[in-house]
N, CA and C atoms of all chains as a GROMACS GRO file, in nm:
protein
  564
    1MET      N    1  -0.641   0.121   0.273
    1MET     CA    2  -0.589   0.227   0.187
    1MET      C    3  -0.633   0.200   0.043
    2SER      N    4  -0.658   0.307  -0.032
    2SER     CA    5  -0.688   0.287  -0.172
    2SER      C    6  -0.618   0.396  -0.251
    3PHE      N    7  -0.557   0.359  -0.358
    3PHE     CA    8  -0.487   0.457  -0.440
    3PHE      C    9  -0.586   0.539  -0.520
    4GLU      N   10  -0.560   0.667  -0.529
    4GLU     CA   11  -0.647   0.756  -0.607
    4GLU      C   12  -0.611   0.744  -0.755
    5SER      N   13  -0.713   0.729  -0.840
    5SER     CA   14  -0.683   0.729  -0.984
    5SER      C   15  -0.758   0.845  -1.052
    6ASN      N   16  -0.705   0.890  -1.163
    6ASN     CA   17  -0.762   1.004  -1.234
    6ASN      C   18  -0.770   0.973  -1.382
    7GLU      N   19  -0.871   1.032  -1.447
    7GLU     CA   20  -0.888   1.015  -1.591
    7GLU      C   21  -0.886   1.152  -1.658
    8TYR      N   22  -0.832   1.156  -1.777
    8TYR     CA   23  -0.823   1.281  -1.854
    8TYR      C   24  -0.864   1.251  -1.998
    9PHE      N   25  -0.900   1.356  -2.071
    9PHE     CA   26  -0.933   1.343  -2.214
    9PHE      C   27  -1.033   1.229  -2.236
   10ASP      N   28  -1.146   1.240  -2.166
   10ASP     CA   29  -1.255   1.143  -2.182
   10ASP      C   30  -1.208   1.000  -2.158
   11GLY      N   31  -1.118   0.982  -2.064
   11GLY     CA   32  -1.074   0.847  -2.028
   11GLY      C   33  -0.961   0.794  -2.113
   12ASN      N   34  -0.914   0.875  -2.210
   12ASN     CA   35  -0.804   0.828  -2.295
   12ASN      C   36  -0.670   0.827  -2.223
   13VAL      N   37  -0.665   0.894  -2.110
   13VAL     CA   38  -0.545   0.889  -2.026
   13VAL      C   39  -0.593   0.858  -1.884
   14LYS      N   40  -0.531   0.760  -1.823
   14LYS     CA   41  -0.573   0.722  -1.688
   14LYS      C   42  -0.449   0.699  -1.604
   15SER      N   43  -0.452   0.749  -1.481
   15SER     CA   44  -0.332   0.736  -1.398
   15SER      C   45  -0.369   0.704  -1.254
   16ILE      N   46  -0.271   0.648  -1.184
   16ILE     CA   47  -0.285   0.616  -1.042
   16ILE      C   48  -0.178   0.697  -0.969
   17ALA      N   49  -0.218   0.767  -0.865
   17ALA     CA   50  -0.122   0.846  -0.787
   17ALA      C   51  -0.061   0.759  -0.677
   18PHE      N   52   0.068   0.778  -0.654
   18PHE     CA   53   0.134   0.705  -0.545
   18PHE      C   54   0.250   0.788  -0.493
   19GLN      N   55   0.306   0.741  -0.381
   19GLN     CA   56   0.419   0.812  -0.321
   19GLN      C   57   0.542   0.724  -0.335
   20SER      N   58   0.635   0.764  -0.423
   20SER     CA   59   0.755   0.683  -0.439
   20SER      C   60   0.849   0.705  -0.320
   21ALA      N   61   0.960   0.639  -0.319
   21ALA     CA   62   1.054   0.653  -0.208
   21ALA      C   63   1.109   0.796  -0.201
   22THR      N   64   1.106   0.866  -0.314
   22THR     CA   65   1.167   1.001  -0.318
   22THR      C   66   1.066   1.111  -0.346
   23LEU      N   67   0.980   1.093  -0.444
   23LEU     CA   68   0.890   1.199  -0.490
   23LEU      C   69   0.748   1.145  -0.507
   24PRO      N   70   0.649   1.235  -0.503
   24PRO     CA   71   0.515   1.191  -0.540
   24PRO      C   72   0.514   1.159  -0.689
   25GLY      N   73   0.430   1.064  -0.728
   25GLY     CA   74   0.429   1.024  -0.868
   25GLY      C   75   0.292   0.979  -0.914
   26THR      N   76   0.283   0.962  -1.046
   26THR     CA   77   0.166   0.896  -1.103
   26THR      C   78   0.215   0.794  -1.205
   27LEU      N   79   0.139   0.690  -1.216
   27LEU     CA   80   0.168   0.582  -1.310
   27LEU      C   81   0.047   0.577  -1.401
   28GLY      N   82   0.069   0.591  -1.531
   28GLY     CA   83  -0.049   0.602  -1.615
   28GLY      C   84  -0.035   0.536  -1.750
   29VAL      N   85  -0.148   0.534  -1.819
   29VAL     CA   86  -0.155   0.478  -1.953
   29VAL      C   87  -0.223   0.580  -2.044
   30MET      N   88  -0.168   0.597  -2.165
   30MET     CA   89  -0.228   0.685  -2.265
   30MET      C   90  -0.274   0.599  -2.383
   31ASP      N   91  -0.394   0.627  -2.430
   31ASP     CA   92  -0.441   0.560  -2.550
   31ASP      C   93  -0.387   0.634  -2.672
   32ILE      N   94  -0.405   0.574  -2.790
   32ILE     CA   95  -0.363   0.635  -2.915
   32ILE      C   96  -0.435   0.769  -2.929
   33GLY      N   97  -0.360   0.873  -2.965
   33GLY     CA   98  -0.423   1.003  -2.980
   33GLY      C   99  -0.322   1.116  -2.963
   34GLU      N  100  -0.372   1.238  -2.958
   34GLU     CA  101  -0.287   1.356  -2.938
   34GLU      C  102  -0.342   1.436  -2.821
   35TYR      N  103  -0.254   1.480  -2.734
   35TYR     CA  104  -0.295   1.545  -2.611
   35TYR      C  105  -0.204   1.665  -2.580
   36THR      N  106  -0.259   1.762  -2.511
   36THR     CA  107  -0.178   1.872  -2.457
   36THR      C  108  -0.193   1.870  -2.306
   37PHE      N  109  -0.079   1.860  -2.239
   37PHE     CA  110  -0.079   1.855  -2.093
   37PHE      C  111  -0.030   1.988  -2.035
   38ASP      N  112  -0.090   2.028  -1.926
   38ASP     CA  113  -0.043   2.146  -1.852
   38ASP      C  114   0.025   2.098  -1.724
   39THR      N  115   0.138   2.155  -1.690
   39THR     CA  116   0.209   2.110  -1.570
   39THR      C  117   0.188   2.206  -1.453
   40ASN      N  118   0.176   2.150  -1.333
   40ASN     CA  119   0.167   2.231  -1.211
   40ASN      C  120   0.296   2.221  -1.131
   41ALA      N  121   0.378   2.122  -1.167
   41ALA     CA  122   0.505   2.101  -1.096
   41ALA      C  123   0.607   2.058  -1.201
   42TYR      N  124   0.734   2.059  -1.160
   42TYR     CA  125   0.841   2.011  -1.249
   42TYR      C  126   0.819   1.861  -1.263
   43GLU      N  127   0.821   1.810  -1.386
   43GLU     CA  128   0.787   1.670  -1.410
   43GLU      C  129   0.904   1.592  -1.471
   44PHE      N  130   0.924   1.471  -1.422
   44PHE     CA  131   1.015   1.373  -1.483
   44PHE      C  132   0.925   1.267  -1.545
   45MET      N  133   0.911   1.267  -1.676
   45MET     CA  134   0.822   1.172  -1.743
   45MET      C  135   0.906   1.059  -1.804
   46THR      N  136   0.881   0.938  -1.759
   46THR     CA  137   0.953   0.821  -1.812
   46THR      C  138   0.856   0.730  -1.886
   47VAL      N  139   0.893   0.692  -2.006
   47VAL     CA  140   0.812   0.596  -2.081
   47VAL      C  141   0.843   0.457  -2.025
   48VAL      N  142   0.741   0.387  -1.983
   48VAL     CA  143   0.761   0.253  -1.926
   48VAL      C  144   0.747   0.146  -2.033
   49ASN      N  145   0.648   0.164  -2.122
   49ASN     CA  146   0.621   0.067  -2.230
   49ASN      C  147   0.551   0.143  -2.340
   50GLY      N  148   0.597   0.128  -2.464
   50GLY     CA  149   0.539   0.202  -2.576
   50GLY      C  150   0.630   0.317  -2.615
   51ALA      N  151   0.571   0.428  -2.659
   51ALA     CA  152   0.650   0.544  -2.700
   51ALA      C  153   0.564   0.670  -2.697
   52LEU      N  154   0.625   0.782  -2.664
   52LEU     CA  155   0.557   0.911  -2.666
   52LEU      C  156   0.634   1.005  -2.758
   53THR      N  157   0.565   1.066  -2.852
   53THR     CA  158   0.628   1.165  -2.940
   53THR      C  159   0.585   1.301  -2.885
   54VAL      N  160   0.684   1.381  -2.845
   54VAL     CA  161   0.658   1.498  -2.761
   54VAL      C  162   0.711   1.626  -2.826
   55LYS      N  163   0.630   1.732  -2.818
   55LYS     CA  164   0.684   1.864  -2.852
   55LYS      C  165   0.692   1.941  -2.720
   56LEU      N  166   0.814   1.960  -2.673
   56LEU     CA  167   0.834   2.025  -2.544
   56LEU      C  168   0.813   2.177  -2.556
   57PRO      N  169   0.787   2.245  -2.444
   57PRO     CA  170   0.763   2.390  -2.447
   57PRO      C  171   0.877   2.463  -2.518
   58GLY      N  172   0.840   2.550  -2.614
   58GLY     CA  173   0.941   2.629  -2.683
   58GLY      C  174   1.007   2.554  -2.798
   59ALA      N  175   0.983   2.423  -2.808
   59ALA     CA  176   1.045   2.345  -2.916
   59ALA      C  177   0.961   2.359  -3.042
   60THR      N  178   1.025   2.340  -3.158
   60THR     CA  179   0.949   2.342  -3.284
   60THR      C  180   0.941   2.199  -3.340
   61ASP      N  181   1.033   2.115  -3.295
   61ASP     CA  182   1.030   1.979  -3.349
   61ASP      C  183   0.976   1.881  -3.245
   62TRP      N  184   0.934   1.766  -3.297
   62TRP     CA  185   0.882   1.658  -3.213
   62TRP      C  186   0.994   1.558  -3.187
   63LYS      N  187   0.997   1.502  -3.068
   63LYS     CA  188   1.100   1.402  -3.034
   63LYS      C  189   1.030   1.280  -2.976
   64THR      N  190   1.069   1.161  -3.018
   64THR     CA  191   1.006   1.039  -2.968
   64THR      C  192   1.089   0.978  -2.855
   65PHE      N  193   1.021   0.947  -2.746
   65PHE     CA  194   1.084   0.884  -2.630
   65PHE      C  195   1.030   0.742  -2.620
   66ASN      N  196   1.121   0.648  -2.612
   66ASN     CA  197   1.081   0.507  -2.605
   66ASN      C  198   1.093   0.454  -2.462
   67ALA      N  199   1.061   0.327  -2.445
   67ALA     CA  200   1.062   0.267  -2.311
   67ALA      C  201   1.198   0.286  -2.246
   68GLY      N  202   1.196   0.334  -2.123
   68GLY     CA  203   1.319   0.355  -2.048
   68GLY      C  204   1.373   0.496  -2.059
   69GLU      N  205   1.318   0.576  -2.151
   69GLU     CA  206   1.367   0.711  -2.171
   69GLU      C  207   1.282   0.811  -2.093
   70THR      N  208   1.346   0.917  -2.045
   70THR     CA  209   1.281   1.017  -1.961
   70THR      C  210   1.296   1.156  -2.021
   71PHE      N  211   1.192   1.235  -2.015
   71PHE     CA  212   1.205   1.377  -2.048
   71PHE      C  213   1.154   1.459  -1.930
   72GLU      N  214   1.202   1.583  -1.924
   72GLU     CA  215   1.169   1.667  -1.811
   72GLU      C  216   1.094   1.791  -1.859
   73VAL      N  217   0.997   1.836  -1.780
   73VAL     CA  218   0.917   1.953  -1.818
   73VAL      C  219   0.907   2.046  -1.697
   74GLU      N  220   0.929   2.175  -1.725
   74GLU     CA  221   0.917   2.276  -1.620
   74GLU      C  222   0.775   2.280  -1.565
   75ALA      N  223   0.759   2.344  -1.451
   75ALA     CA  224   0.624   2.366  -1.395
   75ALA      C  225   0.555   2.480  -1.472
   76ASN      N  226   0.423   2.474  -1.473
   76ASN     CA  227   0.339   2.584  -1.525
   76ASN      C  228   0.361   2.612  -1.673
   77VAL      N  229   0.378   2.506  -1.750
   77VAL     CA  230   0.387   2.516  -1.896
   77VAL      C  231   0.298   2.408  -1.957
   78SER      N  232   0.290   2.406  -2.090
   78SER     CA  233   0.214   2.301  -2.161
   78SER      C  234   0.308   2.227  -2.254
   79PHE      N  235   0.276   2.099  -2.277
   79PHE     CA  236   0.353   2.026  -2.378
   79PHE      C  237   0.257   1.933  -2.453
   80ASP      N  238   0.292   1.906  -2.578
   80ASP     CA  239   0.207   1.826  -2.666
   80ASP      C  240   0.262   1.685  -2.680
   81VAL      N  241   0.170   1.590  -2.688
   81VAL     CA  242   0.211   1.449  -2.698
   81VAL      C  243   0.129   1.380  -2.807
   82LYS      N  244   0.199   1.301  -2.891
   82LYS     CA  245   0.132   1.213  -2.988
   82LYS      C  246   0.160   1.069  -2.946
   83VAL      N  247   0.055   0.988  -2.945
   83VAL     CA  248   0.067   0.850  -2.899
   83VAL      C  249   0.020   0.757  -3.011
   84LYS      N  250   0.109   0.668  -3.056
   84LYS     CA  251   0.075   0.582  -3.171
   84LYS      C  252   0.046   0.438  -3.129
   85VAL      N  253   0.077   0.404  -3.001
   85VAL     CA  254   0.045   0.273  -2.946
   85VAL      C  255   0.013   0.297  -2.798
   86GLN      N  256  -0.078   0.220  -2.740
   86GLN     CA  257  -0.111   0.242  -2.598
   86GLN      C  258   0.020   0.240  -2.520
   87THR      N  259   0.043   0.344  -2.443
   87THR     CA  260   0.173   0.366  -2.378
   87THR      C  261   0.159   0.385  -2.228
   88ALA      N  262   0.249   0.316  -2.157
   88ALA     CA  263   0.253   0.327  -2.011
   88ALA      C  264   0.365   0.422  -1.972
   89TYR      N  265   0.340   0.506  -1.872
   89TYR     CA  266   0.442   0.604  -1.831
   89TYR      C  267   0.444   0.617  -1.678
   90LEU      N  268   0.555   0.670  -1.631
   90LEU     CA  269   0.571   0.705  -1.490
   90LEU      C  270   0.603   0.853  -1.485
   91CYS      N  271   0.533   0.929  -1.403
   91CYS     CA  272   0.563   1.072  -1.387
   91CYS      C  273   0.596   1.099  -1.241
   92LEU      N  274   0.712   1.157  -1.216
   92LEU     CA  275   0.750   1.199  -1.081
   92LEU      C  276   0.751   1.351  -1.076
   93TYR      N  277   0.702   1.407  -0.965
   93TYR     CA  278   0.683   1.551  -0.953
   93TYR      C  279   0.781   1.607  -0.851
   94LYS      N  280   0.850   1.717  -0.890
   94LYS     CA  281   0.944   1.780  -0.796
   94LYS      C  282   0.892   1.919  -0.753
   95MET      N  283  -1.307   0.605  -2.509
   95MET     CA  284  -1.252   0.484  -2.452
   95MET      C  285  -1.212   0.509  -2.308
   96SER      N  286  -1.219   0.407  -2.224
   96SER     CA  287  -1.171   0.423  -2.088
   96SER      C  288  -1.098   0.296  -2.046
   97PHE      N  289  -0.985   0.314  -1.985
   97PHE     CA  290  -0.908   0.199  -1.941
   97PHE      C  291  -0.973   0.136  -1.819
   98GLU      N  292  -0.973   0.006  -1.816
   98GLU     CA  293  -1.029  -0.066  -1.702
   98GLU      C  294  -0.925  -0.072  -1.590
   99SER      N  295  -0.968  -0.039  -1.466
   99SER     CA  296  -0.872  -0.055  -1.355
   99SER      C  297  -0.930  -0.155  -1.255
  100ASN      N  298  -0.839  -0.216  -1.181
  100ASN     CA  299  -0.879  -0.319  -1.084
  100ASN      C  300  -0.809  -0.295  -0.951
  101GLU      N  301  -0.874  -0.335  -0.843
  101GLU     CA  302  -0.816  -0.323  -0.710
  101GLU      C  303  -0.812  -0.460  -0.644
  102TYR      N  304  -0.709  -0.483  -0.567
  102TYR     CA  305  -0.693  -0.610  -0.497
  102TYR      C  306  -0.652  -0.581  -0.353
  103PHE      N  307  -0.671  -0.680  -0.265
  103PHE     CA  308  -0.625  -0.668  -0.126
  103PHE      C  309  -0.674  -0.536  -0.064
  104ASP      N  310  -0.807  -0.519  -0.073
  104ASP     CA  311  -0.871  -0.402  -0.010
  104ASP      C  312  -0.810  -0.270  -0.061
  105GLY      N  313  -0.776  -0.267  -0.189
  105GLY     CA  314  -0.726  -0.142  -0.248
  105GLY      C  315  -0.577  -0.121  -0.230
  106ASN      N  316  -0.508  -0.216  -0.166
  106ASN     CA  317  -0.364  -0.198  -0.145
  106ASN      C  318  -0.285  -0.223  -0.273
  107VAL      N  319  -0.350  -0.285  -0.370
  107VAL     CA  320  -0.288  -0.300  -0.502
  107VAL      C  321  -0.390  -0.251  -0.604
  108LYS      N  322  -0.346  -0.166  -0.692
  108LYS     CA  323  -0.438  -0.112  -0.794
  108LYS      C  324  -0.369  -0.112  -0.928
  109SER      N  325  -0.442  -0.153  -1.032
  109SER     CA  326  -0.377  -0.161  -1.163
  109SER      C  327  -0.471  -0.114  -1.273
  110ILE      N  328  -0.409  -0.076  -1.383
  110ILE     CA  329  -0.483  -0.035  -1.503
  110ILE      C  330  -0.445  -0.133  -1.613
  111ALA      N  331  -0.543  -0.186  -1.682
  111ALA     CA  332  -0.517  -0.280  -1.791
  111ALA      C  333  -0.499  -0.204  -1.921
  112PHE      N  334  -0.405  -0.248  -2.004
  112PHE     CA  335  -0.387  -0.185  -2.135
  112PHE      C  336  -0.332  -0.288  -2.232
  113GLN      N  337  -0.326  -0.249  -2.360
  113GLN     CA  338  -0.276  -0.339  -2.463
  113GLN      C  339  -0.145  -0.281  -2.515
  114SER      N  340  -0.034  -0.344  -2.482
  114SER     CA  341   0.094  -0.292  -2.529
  114SER      C  342   0.112  -0.328  -2.676
  115ALA      N  343   0.220  -0.288  -2.735
  115ALA     CA  344   0.244  -0.316  -2.878
  115ALA      C  345   0.256  -0.466  -2.901
  116THR      N  346   0.293  -0.540  -2.797
  116THR     CA  347   0.316  -0.685  -2.815
  116THR      C  348   0.218  -0.772  -2.736
  117LEU      N  349   0.200  -0.742  -2.609
  117LEU     CA  350   0.120  -0.827  -2.520
  117LEU      C  351   0.020  -0.746  -2.439
  118PRO      N  352  -0.085  -0.810  -2.390
  118PRO     CA  353  -0.171  -0.740  -2.295
  118PRO      C  354  -0.093  -0.717  -2.165
  119GLY      N  355  -0.124  -0.609  -2.097
  119GLY     CA  356  -0.049  -0.579  -1.977
  119GLY      C  357  -0.133  -0.507  -1.873
  120THR      N  358  -0.073  -0.496  -1.754
  120THR     CA  359  -0.131  -0.410  -1.652
  120THR      C  360  -0.018  -0.327  -1.591
  121LEU      N  361  -0.054  -0.209  -1.554
  121LEU     CA  362   0.038  -0.115  -1.491
  121LEU      C  363  -0.018  -0.089  -1.352
  122GLY      N  364   0.061  -0.115  -1.249
  122GLY     CA  365  -0.002  -0.104  -1.119
  122GLY      C  366   0.089  -0.052  -1.010
  123VAL      N  367   0.027  -0.028  -0.895
  123VAL     CA  368   0.098   0.020  -0.776
  123VAL      C  369   0.063  -0.070  -0.659
  124MET      N  370   0.163  -0.104  -0.579
  124MET     CA  371   0.141  -0.183  -0.458
  124MET      C  372   0.178  -0.098  -0.337
  125ASP      N  373   0.092  -0.100  -0.237
  125ASP     CA  374   0.125  -0.033  -0.113
  125ASP      C  375   0.214  -0.124  -0.028
  126ILE      N  376   0.269  -0.067   0.079
  126ILE     CA  377   0.352  -0.143   0.172
  126ILE      C  378   0.268  -0.257   0.227
  127GLY      N  379   0.326  -0.377   0.229
  127GLY     CA  380   0.251  -0.492   0.279
  127GLY      C  381   0.304  -0.622   0.222
  128GLU      N  382   0.232  -0.732   0.248
  128GLU     CA  383   0.268  -0.864   0.197
  128GLU      C  384   0.148  -0.923   0.126
  129TYR      N  385   0.172  -0.980   0.009
  129TYR     CA  386   0.062  -1.028  -0.076
  129TYR      C  387   0.099  -1.161  -0.140
  130THR      N  388  -0.002  -1.241  -0.166
  130THR     CA  389   0.017  -1.363  -0.246
  130THR      C  390  -0.067  -1.348  -0.372
  131PHE      N  391  -0.002  -1.361  -0.488
  131PHE     CA  392  -0.071  -1.347  -0.615
  131PHE      C  393  -0.085  -1.483  -0.682
  132ASP      N  394  -0.198  -1.505  -0.746
  132ASP     CA  395  -0.221  -1.625  -0.826
  132ASP      C  396  -0.215  -1.585  -0.973
  133THR      N  397  -0.147  -1.662  -1.053
  133THR     CA  398  -0.135  -1.628  -1.195
  133THR      C  399  -0.232  -1.711  -1.280
  134ASN      N  400  -0.286  -1.645  -1.384
  134ASN     CA  401  -0.370  -1.717  -1.481
  134ASN      C  402  -0.297  -1.731  -1.614
  135ALA      N  403  -0.187  -1.655  -1.628
  135ALA     CA  404  -0.109  -1.659  -1.753
  135ALA      C  405   0.037  -1.644  -1.714
  136TYR      N  406   0.125  -1.670  -1.811
  136TYR     CA  407   0.269  -1.650  -1.788
  136TYR      C  408   0.290  -1.501  -1.773
  137GLU      N  409   0.361  -1.459  -1.668
  137GLU     CA  410   0.376  -1.316  -1.639
  137GLU      C  411   0.521  -1.270  -1.646
  138PHE      N  412   0.540  -1.154  -1.708
  138PHE     CA  413   0.668  -1.082  -1.704
  138PHE      C  414   0.644  -0.962  -1.611
  139MET      N  415   0.696  -0.966  -1.488
  139MET     CA  416   0.674  -0.858  -1.392
  139MET      C  417   0.799  -0.770  -1.385
  140THR      N  418   0.782  -0.643  -1.421
  140THR     CA  419   0.894  -0.549  -1.417
  140THR      C  420   0.868  -0.443  -1.310
  141VAL      N  421   0.965  -0.422  -1.224
  141VAL     CA  422   0.954  -0.315  -1.124
  141VAL      C  423   0.984  -0.183  -1.196
  142VAL      N  424   0.892  -0.089  -1.188
  142VAL     CA  425   0.910   0.040  -1.255
  142VAL      C  426   0.973   0.142  -1.160
  143ASN      N  427   0.928   0.140  -1.035
  143ASN     CA  428   0.978   0.234  -0.934
  143ASN      C  429   0.957   0.168  -0.799
  144GLY      N  430   1.058   0.169  -0.714
  144GLY     CA  431   1.048   0.102  -0.584
  144GLY      C  432   1.118  -0.032  -0.588
  145ALA      N  433   1.065  -0.130  -0.514
  145ALA     CA  434   1.126  -0.264  -0.510
  145ALA      C  435   1.023  -0.367  -0.464
  146LEU      N  436   1.036  -0.488  -0.516
  146LEU     CA  437   0.951  -0.599  -0.473
  146LEU      C  438   1.041  -0.712  -0.424
  147THR      N  439   1.015  -0.762  -0.305
  147THR     CA  440   1.087  -0.878  -0.254
  147THR      C  441   0.995  -0.998  -0.273
  148VAL      N  442   1.043  -1.095  -0.352
  148VAL     CA  443   0.954  -1.198  -0.406
  148VAL      C  444   1.003  -1.338  -0.368
  149LYS      N  445   0.909  -1.424  -0.329
  149LYS     CA  446   0.941  -1.568  -0.319
  149LYS      C  447   0.866  -1.635  -0.433
  150LEU      N  448   0.944  -1.678  -0.533
  150LEU     CA  449   0.885  -1.739  -0.652
  150LEU      C  450   0.839  -1.882  -0.622
  151PRO      N  451   0.747  -1.936  -0.704
  151PRO     CA  452   0.697  -2.072  -0.681
  151PRO      C  453   0.812  -2.172  -0.669
  152GLY      N  454   0.808  -2.255  -0.565
  152GLY     CA  455   0.911  -2.358  -0.548
  152GLY      C  456   1.038  -2.305  -0.484
  153ALA      N  457   1.050  -2.173  -0.471
  153ALA     CA  458   1.172  -2.116  -0.410
  153ALA      C  459   1.159  -2.119  -0.258
  154THR      N  460   1.274  -2.122  -0.188
  154THR     CA  461   1.271  -2.116  -0.041
  154THR      C  462   1.322  -1.978   0.004
  155ASP      N  463   1.397  -1.913  -0.084
  155ASP     CA  464   1.447  -1.780  -0.045
  155ASP      C  465   1.374  -1.668  -0.119
  156TRP      N  466   1.388  -1.551  -0.056
  156TRP     CA  467   1.327  -1.430  -0.112
  156TRP      C  468   1.431  -1.355  -0.193
  157LYS      N  469   1.388  -1.294  -0.302
  157LYS     CA  470   1.480  -1.218  -0.387
  157LYS      C  471   1.419  -1.080  -0.411
  158THR      N  472   1.501  -0.975  -0.398
  158THR     CA  473   1.450  -0.839  -0.419
  158THR      C  474   1.479  -0.792  -0.561
  159PHE      N  475   1.374  -0.741  -0.626
  159PHE     CA  476   1.386  -0.687  -0.760
  159PHE      C  477   1.367  -0.535  -0.752
  160ASN      N  478   1.460  -0.463  -0.809
  160ASN     CA  479   1.455  -0.316  -0.804
  160ASN      C  480   1.408  -0.260  -0.938
  161ALA      N  481   1.398  -0.127  -0.943
  161ALA     CA  482   1.349  -0.061  -1.064
  161ALA      C  483   1.429  -0.105  -1.186
  162GLY      N  484   1.357  -0.145  -1.289
  162GLY     CA  485   1.419  -0.189  -1.414
  162GLY      C  486   1.440  -0.338  -1.422
  163GLU      N  487   1.422  -0.409  -1.310
  163GLU     CA  488   1.443  -0.553  -1.309
  163GLU      C  489   1.312  -0.627  -1.330
  164THR      N  490   1.320  -0.741  -1.397
  164THR     CA  491   1.202  -0.821  -1.434
  164THR      C  492   1.214  -0.963  -1.381
  165PHE      N  493   1.106  -1.017  -1.331
  165PHE     CA  494   1.101  -1.160  -1.300
  165PHE      C  495   0.983  -1.220  -1.374
  166GLU      N  496   0.993  -1.352  -1.396
  166GLU     CA  497   0.893  -1.421  -1.474
  166GLU      C  498   0.824  -1.528  -1.388
  167VAL      N  499   0.695  -1.546  -1.408
  167VAL     CA  500   0.620  -1.644  -1.329
  167VAL      C  501   0.533  -1.726  -1.424
  168GLU      N  502   0.536  -1.857  -1.405
  168GLU     CA  503   0.454  -1.947  -1.485
  168GLU      C  504   0.305  -1.916  -1.464
  169ALA      N  505   0.224  -1.969  -1.552
  169ALA     CA  506   0.078  -1.959  -1.535
  169ALA      C  507   0.031  -2.058  -1.428
  170ASN      N  508  -0.080  -2.024  -1.365
  170ASN     CA  509  -0.149  -2.115  -1.271
  170ASN      C  510  -0.066  -2.157  -1.151
  171VAL      N  511   0.009  -2.061  -1.098
  171VAL     CA  512   0.084  -2.082  -0.974
  171VAL      C  513   0.063  -1.959  -0.884
  172SER      N  514   0.120  -1.965  -0.763
  172SER     CA  515   0.113  -1.850  -0.672
  172SER      C  516   0.255  -1.804  -0.640
  173PHE      N  517   0.266  -1.675  -0.611
  173PHE     CA  518   0.395  -1.624  -0.564
  173PHE      C  519   0.371  -1.517  -0.458
  174ASP      N  520   0.466  -1.505  -0.365
  174ASP     CA  521   0.453  -1.414  -0.252
  174ASP      C  522   0.538  -1.289  -0.275
  175VAL      N  523   0.486  -1.177  -0.229
  175VAL     CA  524   0.554  -1.049  -0.248
  175VAL      C  525   0.554  -0.971  -0.117
  176LYS      N  526   0.670  -0.914  -0.082
  176LYS     CA  527   0.679  -0.820   0.030
  176LYS      C  528   0.714  -0.683  -0.028
  177VAL      N  529   0.643  -0.581   0.015
  177VAL     CA  530   0.660  -0.446  -0.038
  177VAL      C  531   0.695  -0.351   0.078
  178LYS      N  532   0.811  -0.286   0.070
  178LYS     CA  533   0.856  -0.202   0.182
  178LYS      C  534   0.844  -0.053   0.149
  179VAL      N  535   0.816  -0.019   0.023
  179VAL     CA  536   0.790   0.118  -0.018
  179VAL      C  537   0.686   0.110  -0.130
  180GLN      N  538   0.598   0.208  -0.141
  180GLN     CA  539   0.497   0.202  -0.248
  180GLN      C  540   0.570   0.180  -0.379
  181THR      N  541   0.531   0.079  -0.452
  181THR     CA  542   0.606   0.033  -0.569
  181THR      C  543   0.518   0.026  -0.692
  182ALA      N  544   0.573   0.078  -0.803
  182ALA     CA  545   0.504   0.075  -0.932
  182ALA      C  546   0.559  -0.040  -1.015
  183TYR      N  547   0.472  -0.111  -1.086
  183TYR     CA  548   0.516  -0.226  -1.165
  183TYR      C  549   0.443  -0.232  -1.299
  184LEU      N  550   0.503  -0.304  -1.390
  184LEU     CA  551   0.440  -0.335  -1.520
  184LEU      C  552   0.433  -0.486  -1.530
  185CYS      N  553   0.317  -0.539  -1.566
  185CYS     CA  554   0.305  -0.684  -1.586
  185CYS      C  555   0.256  -0.710  -1.727
  186LEU      N  556   0.329  -0.789  -1.802
  186LEU     CA  557   0.287  -0.831  -1.935
  186LEU      C  558   0.252  -0.978  -1.930
  187TYR      N  559   0.146  -1.016  -2.000
  187TYR     CA  560   0.092  -1.152  -1.994
  187TYR      C  561   0.114  -1.222  -2.127
  188LYS      N  562   0.165  -1.347  -2.122
  188LYS     CA  563   0.187  -1.423  -2.245
  188LYS      C  564   0.090  -1.543  -2.252
   0.00000   0.00000   0.00000
């Protein structure tokens, strides 16, 4: 068996797909930078190490999520992320 | 930039290397199975999602670590791991 990995934004974001005990997920790392992500499913994004500063859909302000914190994003929307230190995250899809 | 990823045990363990705010680290996924890891540095292993049942160096019993729990391993030793569900982990090296 081999886990599938994916790269985005010219390799600045890299993730490995896996099947958790409950939901499909990806485990990934983001380099320093700013990104806009599009969702295909409802997402539970947890910061594992580092921090993500996020502008959620419909929001006007940015909110920073640190290690251990989770934010949720609806399916079929976009959200913006600013990364100031290489950050590890876990995303579970519902 | 592109993050370096590595595979072990015929792809049953896959990780991405990154530089956290404090220490170098890897973020990885283990498939169901049993593995013996050799350490080159002092390791802080944190279970991100799933569980790892571990026999630490010199130990006779196995201990299960769940999501959010961390175990530490000296450099230049081996430790055994049993994985019963695909498990995501973070390893920081000192």
